[in-house]
Biopython code that builds the backbone (N, CA, C, O; Angstrom):
import numpy as np
from Bio.PDB.StructureBuilder import StructureBuilder

atoms = [
    (1, "MET", "N", (0.935, -1.228, 0.004)),
    (1, "MET", "CA", (-0.101, 0.029, 0.137)),
    (1, "MET", "C", (0.771, 1.254, 0.110)),
    (1, "MET", "O", (1.662, 1.357, 0.953)),
    (2, "THR", "N", (0.587, 2.174, -0.779)),
    (2, "THR", "CA", (1.211, 3.608, -0.863)),
    (2, "THR", "C", (0.667, 4.516, -0.148)),
    (2, "THR", "O", (-0.380, 4.243, 0.438)),
    (3, "ASP", "N", (1.260, 5.831, -0.026)),
    (3, "ASP", "CA", (0.619, 6.908, 0.770)),
    (3, "ASP", "C", (-0.453, 7.263, -0.529)),
    (3, "ASP", "O", (-1.468, 7.817, -0.108)),
    (4, "LYS", "N", (-0.444, 7.084, -1.845)),
    (4, "LYS", "CA", (-1.388, 7.576, -2.445)),
    (4, "LYS", "C", (-2.802, 6.822, -2.271)),
    (4, "LYS", "O", (-3.887, 7.390, -2.398)),
    (5, "ASP", "N", (-2.626, 5.420, -1.953)),
    (5, "ASP", "CA", (-3.825, 4.552, -1.602)),
    (5, "ASP", "C", (-4.297, 4.917, -0.166)),
    (5, "ASP", "O", (-5.232, 4.261, 0.292)),
    (6, "LEU", "N", (-3.797, 5.802, 0.514)),
    (6, "LEU", "CA", (-4.488, 6.387, 1.984)),
    (6, "LEU", "C", (-4.844, 7.680, 1.630)),
    (6, "LEU", "O", (-5.323, 8.210, 2.632)),
    (7, "ALA", "N", (-4.843, 8.357, 0.797)),
    (7, "ALA", "CA", (-5.039, 9.817, 0.506)),
    (7, "ALA", "C", (-6.603, 10.011, 0.691)),
    (7, "ALA", "O", (-7.464, 9.293, 0.182)),
    (8, "PRO", "N", (-6.778, 10.905, 1.357)),
    (8, "PRO", "CA", (-8.449, 11.219, 1.786)),
    (8, "PRO", "C", (-9.045, 11.391, 0.231)),
    (8, "PRO", "O", (-8.394, 11.855, -0.705)),
    (9, "VAL", "N", (-10.442, 10.910, 0.162)),
    (9, "VAL", "CA", (-11.176, 11.287, -1.145)),
    (9, "VAL", "C", (-11.621, 12.689, -1.038)),
    (9, "VAL", "O", (-12.306, 13.077, -0.091)),
    (10, "PRO", "N", (-11.222, 13.474, -2.036)),
    (10, "PRO", "CA", (-11.925, 14.902, -2.165)),
    (10, "PRO", "C", (-13.271, 14.951, -2.109)),
    (10, "PRO", "O", (-13.970, 14.197, -2.785)),
    (11, "GLU", "N", (-13.772, 15.883, -1.261)),
    (11, "GLU", "CA", (-15.456, 16.191, -1.160)),
    (11, "GLU", "C", (-15.939, 16.679, -2.602)),
    (11, "GLU", "O", (-15.267, 17.373, -3.365)),
    (12, "LYS", "N", (-16.988, 16.282, -2.793)),
    (12, "LYS", "CA", (-17.604, 16.884, -4.118)),
    (12, "LYS", "C", (-17.854, 18.412, -3.596)),
    (12, "LYS", "O", (-18.201, 18.646, -2.438)),
    (13, "ARG", "N", (-17.597, 19.619, -4.765)),
    (13, "ARG", "CA", (-17.904, 20.840, -4.670)),
    (13, "ARG", "C", (-19.238, 21.069, -4.784)),
    (13, "ARG", "O", (-19.922, 20.490, -5.628)),
    (14, "GLU", "N", (-19.776, 22.058, -3.819)),
    (14, "GLU", "CA", (-21.304, 22.174, -4.031)),
    (14, "GLU", "C", (-21.461, 23.188, -5.164)),
    (14, "GLU", "O", (-20.678, 24.094, -5.450)),
    (15, "SER", "N", (-22.569, 22.883, -5.733)),
    (15, "SER", "CA", (-22.948, 23.992, -6.708)),
    (15, "SER", "C", (-24.515, 24.183, -6.765)),
    (15, "SER", "O", (-25.230, 23.338, -6.227)),
    (16, "PHE", "N", (-25.044, 25.233, -7.382)),
    (16, "PHE", "CA", (-26.198, 25.832, -7.581)),
    (16, "PHE", "C", (-26.696, 24.991, -8.850)),
    (16, "PHE", "O", (-25.935, 24.598, -9.735)),
    (17, "ILE", "N", (-28.083, 24.768, -8.819)),
    (17, "ILE", "CA", (-28.814, 24.359, -10.016)),
    (17, "ILE", "C", (-29.957, 25.078, -10.186)),
    (17, "ILE", "O", (-30.564, 25.567, -9.234)),
    (18, "ARG", "N", (-30.338, 25.194, -11.441)),
    (18, "ARG", "CA", (-31.700, 26.089, -11.729)),
    (18, "ARG", "C", (-32.760, 25.030, -11.860)),
    (18, "ARG", "O", (-32.543, 23.825, -11.984)),
    (19, "ILE", "N", (-34.089, 25.704, -11.812)),
    (19, "ILE", "CA", (-35.105, 24.763, -11.948)),
    (19, "ILE", "C", (-35.158, 23.761, -12.868)),
    (19, "ILE", "O", (-35.585, 22.641, -12.589)),
    (20, "GLY", "N", (-34.721, 24.106, -14.045)),
    (20, "GLY", "CA", (-35.008, 23.213, -15.039)),
    (20, "GLY", "C", (-34.179, 21.790, -14.770)),
    (20, "GLY", "O", (-34.594, 20.663, -15.039)),
    (21, "GLU", "N", (-33.002, 22.112, -14.217)),
    (21, "GLU", "CA", (-32.117, 20.931, -13.820)),
    (21, "GLU", "C", (-32.924, 20.176, -12.687)),
    (21, "GLU", "O", (-33.072, 18.957, -12.777)),
    (22, "VAL", "N", (-33.428, 20.860, -11.663)),
    (22, "VAL", "CA", (-34.078, 20.188, -10.310)),
    (22, "VAL", "C", (-35.120, 19.368, -11.175)),
    (22, "VAL", "O", (-34.987, 18.144, -11.142)),
    (23, "LEU", "N", (-36.111, 19.878, -11.921)),
    (23, "LEU", "CA", (-37.300, 19.153, -12.688)),
    (23, "LEU", "C", (-36.772, 18.045, -13.279)),
    (23, "LEU", "O", (-37.333, 16.955, -13.163)),
    (24, "LYS", "N", (-35.776, 18.183, -13.891)),
    (24, "LYS", "CA", (-35.163, 17.119, -14.770)),
    (24, "LYS", "C", (-34.458, 15.879, -13.833)),
    (24, "LYS", "O", (-34.561, 14.681, -14.094)),
    (25, "ARG", "N", (-33.852, 16.356, -12.889)),
    (25, "ARG", "CA", (-33.547, 15.262, -12.018)),
    (25, "ARG", "C", (-34.499, 14.656, -11.123)),
    (25, "ARG", "O", (-34.273, 13.496, -10.778)),
    (26, "THR", "N", (-35.562, 15.263, -10.674)),
    (26, "THR", "CA", (-36.555, 14.799, -9.780)),
    (26, "THR", "C", (-37.541, 14.192, -10.544)),
    (26, "THR", "O", (-38.292, 13.388, -9.992)),
    (27, "GLY", "N", (-37.669, 14.460, -11.800)),
    (27, "GLY", "CA", (-38.897, 13.910, -12.498)),
    (27, "GLY", "C", (-40.071, 14.593, -12.379)),
    (27, "GLY", "O", (-41.054, 14.197, -13.005)),
    (28, "MET", "N", (-40.147, 15.811, -11.491)),
    (28, "MET", "CA", (-41.375, 16.405, -11.332)),
    (28, "MET", "C", (-41.598, 17.412, -12.371)),
    (28, "MET", "O", (-40.697, 17.731, -13.147)),
    (29, "GLY", "N", (-42.934, 17.994, -12.417)),
    (29, "GLY", "CA", (-43.440, 19.223, -12.990)),
    (29, "GLY", "C", (-43.354, 20.517, -12.068)),
    (29, "GLY", "O", (-43.477, 20.353, -10.854)),
    (30, "ARG", "N", (-43.225, 21.321, -12.389)),
    (30, "ARG", "CA", (-42.971, 22.652, -11.665)),
    (30, "ARG", "C", (-44.384, 22.663, -10.494)),
    (30, "ARG", "O", (-44.125, 22.693, -9.291)),
    (31, "THR", "N", (-45.462, 22.643, -10.845)),
    (31, "THR", "CA", (-46.694, 22.497, -9.684)),
    (31, "THR", "C", (-46.304, 21.520, -8.661)),
    (31, "THR", "O", (-46.326, 21.761, -7.454)),
    (32, "SER", "N", (-45.897, 20.262, -9.261)),
    (32, "SER", "CA", (-45.347, 19.349, -7.953)),
    (32, "SER", "C", (-44.242, 19.695, -7.334)),
    (32, "SER", "O", (-44.227, 19.474, -6.123)),
    (33, "LEU", "N", (-43.339, 20.158, -7.796)),
    (33, "LEU", "CA", (-42.300, 20.859, -7.029)),
    (33, "LEU", "C", (-42.622, 21.810, -5.824)),
    (33, "LEU", "O", (-42.202, 21.758, -4.668)),
    (34, "TYR", "N", (-43.484, 22.692, -6.419)),
    (34, "TYR", "CA", (-43.474, 23.948, -5.455)),
    (34, "TYR", "C", (-44.681, 23.309, -4.373)),
    (34, "TYR", "O", (-44.733, 23.788, -3.240)),
    (35, "ALA", "N", (-45.566, 22.297, -4.741)),
    (35, "ALA", "CA", (-46.369, 21.582, -3.809)),
    (35, "ALA", "C", (-45.414, 20.924, -2.801)),
    (35, "ALA", "O", (-45.573, 21.097, -1.593)),
    (36, "GLU", "N", (-44.531, 20.253, -3.243)),
    (36, "GLU", "CA", (-43.478, 19.491, -2.291)),
    (36, "GLU", "C", (-42.811, 20.452, -1.439)),
    (36, "GLU", "O", (-42.508, 20.094, -0.301)),
    (37, "ILE", "N", (-42.512, 21.751, -1.875)),
    (37, "ILE", "CA", (-41.955, 22.851, -0.948)),
    (37, "ILE", "C", (-42.932, 23.382, -0.118)),
    (37, "ILE", "O", (-42.580, 23.677, 1.024)),
    (38, "LYS", "N", (-44.159, 23.578, -0.469)),
    (38, "LYS", "CA", (-45.318, 24.010, 0.257)),
    (38, "LYS", "C", (-45.380, 23.219, 1.592)),
    (38, "LYS", "O", (-45.512, 23.717, 2.710)),
    (39, "ASP", "N", (-45.253, 21.796, 1.262)),
    (39, "ASP", "CA", (-45.627, 20.573, 2.205)),
    (39, "ASP", "C", (-44.517, 20.550, 2.949)),
    (39, "ASP", "O", (-44.688, 19.784, 3.897)),
    (40, "GLY", "N", (-43.179, 21.171, 2.951)),
    (40, "GLY", "CA", (-42.212, 21.026, 3.846)),
    (40, "GLY", "C", (-41.223, 19.593, 3.287)),
    (40, "GLY", "O", (-40.342, 19.084, 3.979)),
    (41, "ASN", "N", (-41.586, 19.159, 2.007)),
    (41, "ASN", "CA", (-40.777, 17.890, 1.675)),
    (41, "ASN", "C", (-39.603, 18.410, 0.941)),
    (41, "ASN", "O", (-38.632, 17.655, 0.900)),
    (42, "PHE", "N", (-39.522, 19.407, 0.429)),
    (42, "PHE", "CA", (-38.519, 19.897, -0.443)),
    (42, "PHE", "C", (-37.871, 21.360, 0.036)),
    (42, "PHE", "O", (-38.587, 22.336, 0.259)),
    (43, "LYS", "N", (-36.755, 21.373, 0.133)),
    (43, "LYS", "CA", (-36.091, 22.690, 0.372)),
    (43, "LYS", "C", (-36.426, 23.850, -0.491)),
    (43, "LYS", "O", (-36.421, 23.613, -1.699)),
    (44, "PRO", "N", (-36.683, 24.915, -0.159)),
    (44, "PRO", "CA", (-37.406, 26.054, -1.059)),
    (44, "PRO", "C", (-35.860, 26.666, -1.927)),
    (44, "PRO", "O", (-34.718, 26.400, -1.551)),
    (45, "PRO", "N", (-36.123, 27.292, -2.814)),
    (45, "PRO", "CA", (-35.056, 27.797, -3.482)),
    (45, "PRO", "C", (-34.166, 29.044, -2.853)),
    (45, "PRO", "O", (-34.680, 29.896, -2.127)),
    (46, "ILE", "N", (-32.915, 29.044, -3.182)),
    (46, "ILE", "CA", (-32.285, 30.288, -2.657)),
    (46, "ILE", "C", (-32.381, 31.348, -3.742)),
    (46, "ILE", "O", (-32.125, 31.120, -4.924)),
    (47, "VAL", "N", (-32.814, 32.655, -3.202)),
    (47, "VAL", "CA", (-33.178, 33.680, -4.335)),
    (47, "VAL", "C", (-31.755, 34.420, -4.194)),
    (47, "VAL", "O", (-31.256, 34.927, -3.189)),
    (48, "LEU", "N", (-31.294, 34.337, -5.400)),
    (48, "LEU", "CA", (-29.805, 35.161, -5.835)),
    (48, "LEU", "C", (-30.197, 36.612, -6.160)),
    (48, "LEU", "O", (-29.634, 37.550, -5.596)),
    (49, "ARG", "N", (-31.115, 36.779, -7.024)),
    (49, "ARG", "CA", (-31.694, 38.223, -7.569)),
    (49, "ARG", "C", (-33.321, 37.645, -7.541)),
    (49, "ARG", "O", (-33.719, 36.486, -7.421)),
    (50, "GLN", "N", (-33.982, 38.741, -7.677)),
    (50, "GLN", "CA", (-35.661, 38.641, -7.881)),
    (50, "GLN", "C", (-35.897, 37.657, -8.924)),
    (50, "GLN", "O", (-36.978, 37.069, -8.877)),
    (51, "SER", "N", (-35.036, 37.353, -9.913)),
    (51, "SER", "CA", (-35.659, 36.521, -11.358)),
    (51, "SER", "C", (-34.741, 35.240, -11.226)),
    (51, "SER", "O", (-34.887, 34.393, -12.107)),
    (52, "ILE", "N", (-33.728, 34.974, -10.139)),
    (52, "ILE", "CA", (-32.803, 34.044, -10.106)),
    (52, "ILE", "C", (-33.065, 33.179, -9.081)),
    (52, "ILE", "O", (-33.007, 33.752, -7.993)),
    (53, "HIS", "N", (-33.365, 31.869, -9.009)),
    (53, "HIS", "CA", (-33.927, 31.206, -7.705)),
    (53, "HIS", "C", (-33.209, 29.761, -8.219)),
    (53, "HIS", "O", (-33.367, 29.174, -9.289)),
    (54, "VAL", "N", (-32.382, 29.415, -7.088)),
    (54, "VAL", "CA", (-31.598, 28.210, -7.580)),
    (54, "VAL", "C", (-31.524, 27.274, -6.196)),
    (54, "VAL", "O", (-31.957, 27.664, -5.112)),
    (55, "TRP", "N", (-31.014, 26.205, -6.380)),
    (55, "TRP", "CA", (-31.178, 25.241, -5.340)),
    (55, "TRP", "C", (-29.805, 24.660, -5.151)),
    (55, "TRP", "O", (-29.129, 24.569, -6.176)),
    (56, "LEU", "N", (-29.276, 24.253, -4.025)),
    (56, "LEU", "CA", (-28.228, 23.388, -3.636)),
    (56, "LEU", "C", (-28.308, 22.004, -4.383)),
    (56, "LEU", "O", (-29.271, 21.247, -4.262)),
    (57, "GLU", "N", (-27.200, 21.742, -5.170)),
    (57, "GLU", "CA", (-27.197, 20.322, -5.779)),
    (57, "GLU", "C", (-27.383, 19.232, -4.591)),
    (57, "GLU", "O", (-28.011, 18.187, -4.761)),
    (58, "SER", "N", (-26.827, 19.560, -3.493)),
    (58, "SER", "CA", (-26.798, 18.343, -2.328)),
    (58, "SER", "C", (-28.301, 18.381, -1.900)),
    (58, "SER", "O", (-28.868, 17.297, -1.761)),
    (59, "ASP", "N", (-28.971, 19.498, -1.686)),
    (59, "ASP", "CA", (-30.249, 19.302, -1.298)),
    (59, "ASP", "C", (-31.300, 18.523, -2.394)),
    (59, "ASP", "O", (-32.300, 17.954, -1.958)),
    (60, "VAL", "N", (-31.005, 18.542, -3.784)),
    (60, "VAL", "CA", (-31.810, 17.832, -4.682)),
    (60, "VAL", "C", (-31.344, 16.512, -4.253)),
    (60, "VAL", "O", (-32.161, 15.744, -3.743)),
    (61, "ASP", "N", (-29.942, 16.110, -4.423)),
    (61, "ASP", "CA", (-29.569, 14.745, -4.119)),
    (61, "ASP", "C", (-30.297, 14.138, -2.952)),
    (61, "ASP", "O", (-30.887, 13.060, -3.022)),
    (62, "GLU", "N", (-30.221, 14.900, -1.858)),
    (62, "GLU", "CA", (-30.916, 14.424, -0.362)),
    (62, "GLU", "C", (-32.152, 14.001, -0.737)),
    (62, "GLU", "O", (-32.600, 12.915, -0.370)),
    (63, "TYR", "N", (-32.831, 14.872, -1.537)),
    (63, "TYR", "CA", (-34.439, 14.436, -1.760)),
    (63, "TYR", "C", (-34.782, 13.263, -2.511)),
    (63, "TYR", "O", (-35.707, 12.484, -2.280)),
    (64, "ILE", "N", (-33.860, 13.216, -3.519)),
    (64, "ILE", "CA", (-33.869, 11.776, -4.359)),
    (64, "ILE", "C", (-33.611, 10.621, -3.457)),
    (64, "ILE", "O", (-34.329, 9.621, -3.439)),
    (65, "ARG", "N", (-32.493, 10.805, -2.661)),
    (65, "ARG", "CA", (-32.036, 9.539, -1.716)),
    (65, "ARG", "C", (-33.138, 9.512, -0.793)),
    (65, "ARG", "O", (-33.407, 8.400, -0.338)),
    (66, "ARG", "N", (-33.804, 10.440, -0.432)),
    (66, "ARG", "CA", (-34.939, 10.058, 0.680)),
    (66, "ARG", "C", (-36.009, 9.422, 0.095)),
    (66, "ARG", "O", (-36.466, 8.370, 0.542)),
    (67, "LYS", "N", (-36.416, 9.954, -0.818)),
    (67, "LYS", "CA", (-37.791, 9.378, -1.952)),
    (67, "LYS", "C", (-37.361, 7.900, -2.264)),
    (67, "LYS", "O", (-38.149, 6.969, -2.094)),
    (68, "THR", "N", (-36.298, 7.749, -2.650)),
    (68, "THR", "CA", (-35.655, 6.340, -3.134)),
    (68, "THR", "C", (-35.781, 5.391, -1.920)),
    (68, "THR", "O", (-36.214, 4.250, -2.080)),
    (69, "GLU", "N", (-35.478, 5.766, -0.941)),
    (69, "GLU", "CA", (-35.372, 4.962, 0.477)),
    (69, "GLU", "C", (-36.999, 4.723, 0.808)),
    (69, "GLU", "O", (-37.384, 3.570, 1.008)),
    (70, "GLU", "N", (-37.836, 5.715, 0.855)),
    (70, "GLU", "CA", (-39.233, 5.617, 1.078)),
    (70, "GLU", "C", (-39.851, 4.558, 0.163)),
    (70, "GLU", "O", (-40.662, 3.717, 0.550)),
    (71, "ALA", "N", (-39.336, 4.691, -1.239)),
    (71, "ALA", "CA", (-40.031, 3.753, -2.011)),
    (71, "ALA", "C", (-39.767, 2.295, -1.989)),
    (71, "ALA", "O", (-40.560, 1.436, -2.374)),
    (72, "ARG", "N", (-38.456, 2.070, -1.454)),
    (72, "ARG", "CA", (-37.913, 0.803, -1.427)),
    (72, "ARG", "C", (-38.447, 0.307, -0.266)),
    (72, "ARG", "O", (-38.721, -0.893, -0.272)),
    (73, "LYS", "N", (-38.688, 1.021, 0.856)),
    (73, "LYS", "CA", (-39.474, 0.549, 2.150)),
    (73, "LYS", "C", (-40.644, 0.374, 1.851)),
    (73, "LYS", "O", (-41.260, -0.042, 2.833)),
    (74, "GLY", "N", (-41.489, 0.526, 0.663)),
    (74, "GLY", "CA", (-42.880, 0.161, 0.470)),
    (74, "GLY", "C", (-43.605, 1.225, 1.092)),
    (74, "GLY", "O", (-44.724, 0.837, 1.426)),
    (75, "SER", "N", (-43.374, 2.483, 1.386)),
    (75, "SER", "CA", (-44.177, 3.429, 1.726)),
    (75, "SER", "C", (-44.845, 4.128, 0.201)),
    (75, "SER", "O", (-44.291, 4.427, -0.856)),
    (76, "PRO", "N", (-46.130, 4.206, 0.612)),
    (76, "PRO", "CA", (-47.039, 4.604, -0.634)),
    (76, "PRO", "C", (-46.497, 6.084, -1.062)),
    (76, "PRO", "O", (-46.508, 7.026, -0.269)),
    (77, "VAL", "N", (-46.070, 6.174, -2.272)),
    (77, "VAL", "CA", (-45.581, 7.491, -2.932)),
    (77, "VAL", "C", (-46.922, 8.163, -3.194)),
    (77, "VAL", "O", (-46.964, 9.367, -2.944)),
    (78, "PHE", "N", (-48.091, 7.546, -3.684)),
    (78, "PHE", "CA", (-49.236, 8.031, -4.249)),
    (78, "PHE", "C", (-50.233, 7.126, -4.091)),
    (78, "PHE", "O", (-50.192, 5.947, -4.443)),
    (79, "ARG", "N", (-51.163, 7.710, -3.536)),
    (79, "ARG", "CA", (-52.444, 6.835, -3.285)),
    (79, "ARG", "C", (-53.699, 7.551, -4.085)),
    (79, "ARG", "O", (-54.303, 8.519, -3.622)),
    (80, "GLY", "N", (-54.007, 6.926, -5.368)),
    (80, "GLY", "CA", (-55.081, 7.507, -5.950)),
    (80, "GLY", "C", (-56.545, 7.274, -5.317)),
    (80, "GLY", "O", (-56.767, 6.502, -4.384)),
    (81, "THR", "N", (-57.331, 7.920, -5.853)),
    (81, "THR", "CA", (-58.624, 8.035, -5.445)),
    (81, "THR", "C", (-59.485, 7.281, -6.462)),
    (81, "THR", "O", (-60.695, 7.291, -6.236)),
    (82, "ARG", "N", (-59.193, 6.842, -7.193)),
    (82, "ARG", "CA", (-59.955, 5.936, -8.319)),
    (82, "ARG", "C", (-60.089, 4.618, -8.029)),
    (82, "ARG", "O", (-59.061, 4.023, -7.703)),
    (83, "SER", "N", (-61.074, 4.044, -8.069)),
    (83, "SER", "CA", (-61.223, 2.507, -7.927)),
    (83, "SER", "C", (-60.954, 1.945, -8.944)),
    (83, "SER", "O", (-61.036, 2.531, -10.024)),
    (84, "ALA", "N", (-60.515, 0.495, -8.821)),
    (84, "ALA", "CA", (-60.216, -0.331, -9.927)),
    (84, "ALA", "C", (-61.526, -0.763, -10.436)),
    (84, "ALA", "O", (-62.576, -0.937, -9.818)),
    (85, "GLY", "N", (-61.209, -0.926, -11.901)),
    (85, "GLY", "CA", (-62.314, -1.592, -12.548)),
    (85, "GLY", "C", (-63.433, -0.694, -12.854)),
    (85, "GLY", "O", (-64.442, -1.131, -13.407)),
]
sb = StructureBuilder()
sb.init_structure("model")
sb.init_model(0)
sb.init_chain("A")
sb.init_seg("    ")
for serial, (resi, resn, name, xyz) in enumerate(atoms, 1):
    if name == "N":
        sb.init_residue(resn, " ", resi, " ")
    sb.init_atom(name, np.array(xyz, "f"), 0.0, 1.0, " ", f" {name:<3s}", serial, name[0])
structure = sb.get_structure()
C-alpha cells in the first residue's frame, strides 16, 4: 500500500442548479415541485436575485435519496382516489 492509496477522497464541490435541472433530476413538474416545497418535503430555492432562484445540488440529491429509500421500504408514494375496474 502506498501513501497515494491512503489519501483522503476529495469532497464534491457544492453547486447551484436552476429549476430546469431540478425538474429534470427529480422527474417532477413545476407545480409538483412547489407543492413539495409548500408541504415541507423539498427545500425552498435560494433567491440570488429577484428572477434567479437556485437550489443546492446536495439538497436535490438528498431529496432523491430520501424518496428512493421511502419507495424501497414500501411507503406509498401516491394513493390514487380512483377505484379499480
